[in-house]
Structure formats: C-alpha cells, structure tokens
N, C-alpha and C positions, 0 to 999 in steps of 0.2 A: 921338098918342105907342103905345099899345098893339098898333098893325099895327106900327110897329117892331122893339115890341117883341119881339112874335111874329118877322115874321124872325132873328130876331140868332138866334135860341130852332130858331128852325129849320137854321141855318147851321153853325148849331159843335154842335150837336146828336151830328151823326156822325159829325166829325171826335172834340168830348171819346167818346162808345161806343171808339172806334178805338182811342184814346190806353187806356181802361182794358179792350178785349180785351186788347193783347199785353201786359200783366201779369202773364197770374195764363200766359201758359203759360214753364214750361218746358224749353226744351232742350238735349239731357245734352248736345250746346259748351259750353251755357254754364255749367256746371257745373265743376268740375277734375276730371281723372281723370288716368292714368295715361298717360301715350303712350305703351305700349308694357306688355309683360305679368306685365314684374317686377314685384319684389313692394319695398317701402317703408317702413325701420323709420329707427328713430333708436338707440342707441346714445349718453344723453347731450346732449355737444352732437355727434358727430360722426350727417349727416345722410344716410345708406344708398339713393340711387336706387337705381329700373327693378338692381335684383336677381336675374339667372339665370343657371342653367350652361349649355352646350352641350358634347353628351360623344358621342363617334361609340356609348356605347353599349358597348362593349370596352372599358372602365377609361381610355382618355385621358377630358379632362374640363376647360375652363375656366371662369372664370369674365367674367360683364361686371357692370360696376353701375358704379356714382362717387357720390366720395363726398366728403363738403360738411362744415370743419371753418367753427359758429359762435360754438366759444367762444370765452373773452379769450385764451387757450393753447395753442402747438405744440401738435400729440398725434402720432403714425406711425400704421399698421396693423403688427403685431407678426409677427400670425401668423391664417392659414385657412386653419381644415379643411371639410372636403364630403366629408359624412358621418361617417363616426370618420376619417378619411384623409390625417394633414398638407398643405398641398397648399401650390408650391415661389412665392414672389413674387421674381421672375424677377433684381431688382437688391436682393432684401432684404429694408429694416421699410421703407415704406412712407412718407416724410415726408408728412402732414399741416397743413401752414403757417394762420396763421389768416383764415379769411376765403379760403378756397385749393377751392381741388378738384381733386381726384383719379375720374380716371377708371383702373378696370382690363378690361383688352379684347385682343384681335386688336393693335390700331394703336396702344395706351397702355403702362400696367404689366401687366405678364403675369402673369397667375395660376395652373396650372395645377398637373390634382394626376392623380396617374396611381395608375392601381389601385384605382382606384375606382364604385364602386355609384349609377350616374346610367345608370336608362335612361332618353331621349327618354320625353314624351308627361307622367310621374309628375311627381313634384319632389321636390324631396331637399333633406337641410338641410344650413344655409352659415354657420357658423360664423364670427365677428367677433371675433379678438382688437386690441389699443386696451392704447399710454399705456398713456393716464391713461383714459379712457370704456369707460366697461365692459359687460361680454364680451357682444352678443347677436347669437343664431342666429332664424333665415330660412326657411322651405321655399323652395322656389325653385323656378322648373320649367327644368322637365332640358328644348331643345332640340334637337335631331338635328340635326347638321353637315352640310346642305346645304342651300344656296339658298344668303341673303344668308351664312350664316357656315359655309358650303362648307374658303372656309381660317381656320375664328375655333382649327378644336383649335390645337395647337406641332404641328414634325417629332421625333416618333420616333427620338429617335437610334439608326440602327443600333449592332451587337456588331460592336466589332469583332474581326476568331478574327487570333488568332497565325499569323502561317506561319510551320512551324521552317526551321528557323536550318539557312542554304544551309554541306555539308557547306564543308572547309576542299580549297583545292586548293595544285599546286605540288610535294603530297608521289609516290611511284612508285601508279599504279592498275596496275591487273586489268582486261584485256580476255582476252572469255572463248576471245581465240590465244593468249596471252600460261600458258591454264593446262598445268600439263604431260599430257602421253595416255599410254595406256600402247603401246609400241605389239605385234605379234602379236612370240612368237619365231618360227625360224624349221623347231620345225620341230609336226609333223602328225598327226596319227595316226585313221589308215581308220575 
C-alpha cells in the first residue's frame, strides 16, 4: 500500500505545483484598465468614460466621451466647458435616459469648442454640467487631429462675404464716346 501512495503523490505533486504557481501571476490583462488614454470619472449616477479632446492646436476642439446613466431618473447634459470656453452641443441639451448610454464624438453627438486653448499632448480641463447630476471636471488628454482622429474636428464654416449690390440697369449710361469733347476753334496763333 505504501508504494501505491508514493506513486500517487509523485504523479499528483507536479500537477498541484503547476496549479499553485499560476495563482500568483498577475498579468496586466487580468486587471481592469482603460481601453484608451481617456479619463474616467463619476458625476453622481452618471459615468463619464474615456473622456478626451481632439484639437488642431489653433482653437478648434472636439470632446470624445461615453456617458452612462445608472440612476433611477432621466438626466441631460446641459453644458460642456473646454477650459473656460462653453462648447457647442450640436443638437442642444443631450438626453440621458435611465440605463442609457450617449456617445460624444465626431460620429455621434458632437460637442465642439471654438477659440479654446487645447494644445495636443497636454491636458485641458473639461467641465460637464448636468440637469440633475453634480458638475464634474476632468483633466482630459488633448490628442492631435491626425491619424485616427484626422476627421474628428468640425468643418469650420467659412465666413460669408457679401457681394456688392449690382447697379440698376435699364437707365441711360454714358460711355467715353458719348462724352462731349472740346472742338478746337479755327484760329491759331503763330
């Protein structure tokens, strides 16, 4: 009987050691981490996920984020400030229904800022103001408008130049041939 127990221990020992060795390994992928370089924050029952700003460095910027409402009542995103400058929420206040998700970005609900100081490679404060949830400010990474984000910025409207009004037509017009000219008199002095 002792020989059978020894054989069982010799066979089971390597299997147990491999199982125990794997328990202490902590790979980075086994922990929760942000899928991108955006910032995550909470505003009461509203979750702000992957908040970042895309900027051309010349004053135009777009906010990219995902908002989730885990509360018991609807809410809405009323205003966004990039730095100290109010951003334009393209379709007005953004509805956040209970258990709802809203994406901000170039292919979703646009939140664009103009005349903002957002330098790519740095961070800028982005304040989110909601109807019910508390105001929340995050320091978001500013990405350059290139590569994946090359077309993230809004098309800046070109200023309309007013053309001068045309002169009325149909009235008499004068041409150089119609102007009176002085005729020389017949006397000449030598």
